[in-house]
C-alpha positions as a printed Julia matrix, in Angstrom:
101×3 Matrix{Float64}:
  87.08   93.77   95.75
  85.89   97.09   97.1
  83.25   97.05   99.82
  80.14   98.89   98.72
  77.04  100.19  100.42
  73.69  101.09   98.94
  72.56  104.69   99.41
  69.52  106.59   98.28
  70.19  109.89   96.55
  67.54  112.2    95.16
  68.58  114.02   91.99
  66.69  116.35   89.66
  65.25  114.59   86.59
  67.22  116.71   84.16
  70.46  115.73   85.91
  69.59  112.04   85.59
  68.8   112.55   81.91
  72.23  114.14   81.49
  73.91  111.17   83.18
  71.96  108.72   81.03
  73.2   110.48   77.88
  76.78  109.51   78.72
  76.6   106.4    80.88
  74.27  103.43   81.18
  75.55  102.59   84.65
  74.45  105.5    86.84
  76.25  104.12   89.9
  79.57  104.02   88.07
  79.08  107.55   86.75
  78.16  108.94   90.17
  81.05  107.06   91.83
  83.53  108.55   89.35
  82.04  112.03   89.79
  82.27  111.78   93.59
  85.85  110.47   93.43
  86.76  113.38   91.15
  85.14  115.91   93.5
  86.82  114.42   96.59
  90.23  114.59   94.88
  89.51  118.2    93.87
  88.62  119.11   97.47
  91.7   117.33   98.87
  93.89  119.37   96.53
  92.14  122.6    97.51
  92.64  121.73  101.18
  96.33  121.03  100.58
  96.77  124.33   98.72
  95.03  126.18  101.57
  97.3   124.46  104.07
 100.44  125.33  102.1
  99.4   128.94  101.54
  98.56  129.52  105.22
 100.49  127.0   107.31
  99.87  126.44  110.99
 101.82  128.97  113.1
 103.86  126.25  114.81
 105.15  125.18  111.39
 106.84  128.56  110.94
 109.1   127.87  113.92
 110.19  124.55  112.44
 110.75  125.94  108.96
 113.01  128.68  110.31
 115.27  126.15  112.03
 116.59  124.64  108.82
 117.91  121.11  108.52
 121.28  122.0   110.05
 119.63  122.51  113.43
 117.78  119.2   113.69
 119.67  116.82  111.37
 122.39  115.89  113.9
 119.72  114.89  116.43
 117.91  112.87  113.78
 121.06  110.94  112.9
 121.69  110.16  116.58
 118.07  109.06  117.06
 118.2   106.86  113.95
 120.94  104.72  115.47
 118.56  103.82  118.28
 115.58  103.21  116.01
 117.12  101.34  113.08
 119.31   98.26  113.03
 121.85   99.32  110.4
 123.26   95.78  110.22
 119.88   94.34  109.23
 118.07   94.49  105.91
 119.38   94.48  102.38
 121.74   97.15  101.12
 120.39   99.07   98.15
 121.74  101.7    95.79
 120.16  104.08   93.3
 120.96  103.37   89.66
 120.11  106.3    87.41
 117.5   105.25   84.87
 116.93  101.93   86.68
 115.86  102.93   90.18
 116.72  101.16   93.42
 118.82   98.01   93.09
 119.97   95.55   95.72
 123.72   95.62   96.18
 126.58   97.25   98.02
 126.38  100.9    98.8
């Protein structure tokens, strides 16, 4: 169950009439409209971020994986218990399956 809060929003009468034409439950309609707008804005923000990345990201992107991958592999040995867990393998068309690598 999603937690909800009551808010008071003032809308022009003609906008309410438009909502009422399509939906009896105004709250549901407004919730869906706000969710849609938030998703739209998140995507715009992501596109802006990708099109003009932070300057420090340029330094990292120029390194390439060859420069930092060996360090990552060494660090992983300290962070992950390779003997623990369940081995998995990718089965094309089926996804991840438990079993020997």
